[in-house]
C-alpha positions in Angstrom: 32.6 -20.0 0.6 31.7 -20.5 4.3 28.1 -20.6 5.4 27.8 -19.5 9.0 23.9 -19.1 9.0 21.6 -20.9 11.5 18.1 -22.1 11.8 17.9 -21.0 15.4 14.9 -18.7 15.9 15.7 -15.0 16.1 12.7 -12.9 15.6 11.9 -10.9 18.8 8.9 -8.7 19.3 6.2 -8.4 16.8 4.4 -5.5 15.1 0.6 -5.7 14.5 -0.4 -7.5 11.3 -2.7 -5.9 8.7 -4.3 -7.4 5.6 -2.8 -5.7 2.7 -3.3 -5.9 -1.1 -0.2 -7.3 -2.9 0.9 -5.6 -6.2 2.7 -8.5 -7.9 2.9 -6.9 -11.2 1.4 -8.1 -14.6 -0.5 -11.4 -14.5 -0.1 -14.0 -17.3 -3.0 -16.6 -17.4 -2.4 -20.0 -18.8 -3.1 -23.7 -18.4 -1.1 -26.5 -16.9 -1.3 -30.1 -15.6 -1.7 -30.9 -11.9 -0.2 -33.7 -9.9 -3.1 -36.0 -11.0 -2.7 -35.4 -14.6 -5.7 -33.0 -14.9 -5.5 -29.8 -16.9 -6.2 -26.7 -14.8 -6.0 -22.9 -15.2 -2.7 -21.4 -14.0 -1.3 -17.8 -13.7 2.0 -16.2 -13.2 3.0 -13.0 -11.7 5.8 -10.6 -13.0 6.8 -9.9 -9.4 5.3 -12.7 -7.3 5.4 -12.4 -3.4 5.3 -15.2 -0.8 5.3 -15.6 3.0 8.4 -14.3 4.6 9.0 -11.7 1.9 9.7 -8.0 3.0 7.5 -5.6 1.2 7.4 -1.8 0.4 4.5 0.6 0.4 3.3 1.2 -3.2 3.8 4.8 -4.3 2.0 4.4 -7.6 -0.5 7.0 -8.5 -3.2 4.3 -8.8 -2.8 3.6 -5.0 -5.8 5.6 -3.9 -8.0 4.9 -0.9 -11.0 4.3 -3.3 -9.3 2.0 -5.5 -7.9 -0.2 -2.8 -11.0 -0.2 -0.6 -9.1 1.5 2.1 -6.4 -1.3 2.3 -2.7 -0.7 2.3 -1.0 -1.7 -1.0 2.4 -3.2 -0.9 4.9 -4.5 -3.5 8.4 -5.9 -4.0 10.9 -3.1 -3.3 12.9 -1.5 -6.1 16.5 -0.6 -5.8 17.2 2.3 -3.6 13.7 3.0 -2.3 13.1 3.8 1.3 9.5 2.6 1.7 10.0 -0.9 3.0 7.4 -1.2 5.8 7.3 -4.8 6.8 7.0 -8.5 5.9 4.4 -11.0 4.8 3.6 -13.3 7.6 0.8 -15.4 6.2 0.1 -17.3 3.0 -1.3 -15.0 0.3 -4.8 -15.7 -0.7 -5.7 -17.1 -4.1 -6.8 -14.8 -6.9 -10.6 -14.4 -6.7 -10.6 -13.2 -10.3 -8.3 -14.2 -13.0 -8.0 -11.9 -16.1 -9.0 -13.5 -19.4 -5.8 -12.2 -21.0 -2.5 -10.7 -19.9 -3.4 -7.4 -21.4 -6.5 -7.1 -19.1 -4.2 -6.9 -16.1 -0.9 -5.4 -17.2 -1.3 -2.1 -15.3 -1.9 -1.6 -11.5 -5.1 0.4 -12.3 -6.5 -2.4 -14.3 -5.6 -5.0 -11.5 -7.3 -2.9 -8.8 -10.4 -2.1 -10.8 -10.9 -5.7 -11.9 -10.0 -7.3 -8.5 -7.1 -9.2 -10.1 -4.9 -9.4 -7.0 -4.1 -11.3 -3.9 -4.1 -10.3 -0.2 -1.8 -11.2 2.6 -1.2 -10.4 6.3 1.7 -8.1 6.7 3.6 -7.4 9.9 4.2 -3.7 9.8 7.4 -2.9 11.6 8.4 0.4 10.1 6.4 2.7 12.5 4.1 2.6 15.5 1.1 0.6 14.1 -1.4 2.0 16.5 -1.1 5.4 14.9 -2.6 4.6 11.5 -5.7 6.8 11.0 -8.1 7.7 8.3 -8.0 11.3 7.1 -9.7 13.5 4.5 -7.3 15.5 2.4 -8.2 18.9 0.9 -6.6 19.3 -2.5 -5.0 22.6 -3.4 -4.8 22.2 -7.2 -1.0 22.2 -7.1 0.4 19.6 -4.8 -0.3 15.8 -5.0 0.0 13.5 -2.0 2.5 10.8 -2.7 2.6 7.6 -0.4 5.5 7.8 1.9 5.9 11.6 1.5 4.5 13.6 4.5 6.0 17.0 3.8 2.9 18.0 1.7 0.3 17.5 4.5 -0.8 19.7 7.4 -3.6 19.4 9.8 -6.5 21.5 8.7 -8.0 23.3 11.8 -11.0 24.6 9.8 -11.9 21.1 8.4 -11.1 19.1 11.5 -13.3 21.1 13.8 -16.1 21.7 11.3 -16.4 17.9 10.8 -15.0 16.6 14.1 -12.7 14.3 12.2 -9.1 14.4 10.9 -8.8 16.7 7.8 -5.5 17.5 6.2 -4.6 20.4 3.9 -2.3 19.8 0.8 0.9 22.0 0.9 4.1 22.5 -1.0 6.4 21.8 2.0 7.0 21.8 5.7 4.4 19.1 6.8 5.7 17.0 9.7 4.6 14.1 11.8 2.7 12.2 9.2 3.3 9.6 6.5 0.5 9.1 3.8 -0.3 5.5 2.7 -2.4 6.4 -0.3 -2.1 8.8 -3.3 -4.1 12.0 -3.8 -3.9 13.8 -7.1 -3.3 17.6 -7.0 -6.9 17.9 -8.4 -8.8 21.1 -8.1 -8.6 23.4 -5.1 -11.2 22.2 -2.5 -11.4 18.6 -3.9 -11.6 16.0 -1.1 -10.1 12.5 -0.9 -9.8 9.8 1.8 -6.4 8.3 2.8 -4.8 6.3 5.5 -1.9 7.9 7.0 0.6 7.1 9.9 1.0 9.6 12.6 4.6 9.5 13.6 4.8 12.7 15.8 3.2 16.0 16.4 1.6 17.6 13.3 1.7 21.1 12.1 -1.8 22.7 12.2 -2.9 25.5 9.7 -6.1 27.4 9.3 
């Protein structure tokens, strides 16, 4: 097998980098011996990430604005998904909190609630980074907002001009020009929830 790869630099242009939360799957705590023979706490990730890895936007229902503190949540891509948004360009931080047992952090909801996660700088290359904005979504009781799926969001004229900020209405279809980065449950008609979203083009406005 012939290897025609090269170490010559080949990255041109750069997207803006944003600190993101890494969803690295279940965490297994343990103990190990360091290079000096000392015992120390260790932990392993089911889907660990490192500098240089390409990552996808998490579309898990637990990825809400409140649960992530308004940060973007990224993960290792799964086969066939189209949510790959960029690459890790800095060394991930250490875990600030380590779960006492594997069972305490075996779901994303548990990891977000307990602070059992790492962060890293991610270069966003999938869309114009300057257009990420915070919005408030009005739920309609029927349609959830799924990260990466913008067809269910339309600009709310009433909400936007009453509050002088970006408000979106949930819808069944036909939304354009926007990519949500957080999940919003279908909830009850009139519920509100904060999200980050990417404005990719002109939006559809509704009353």
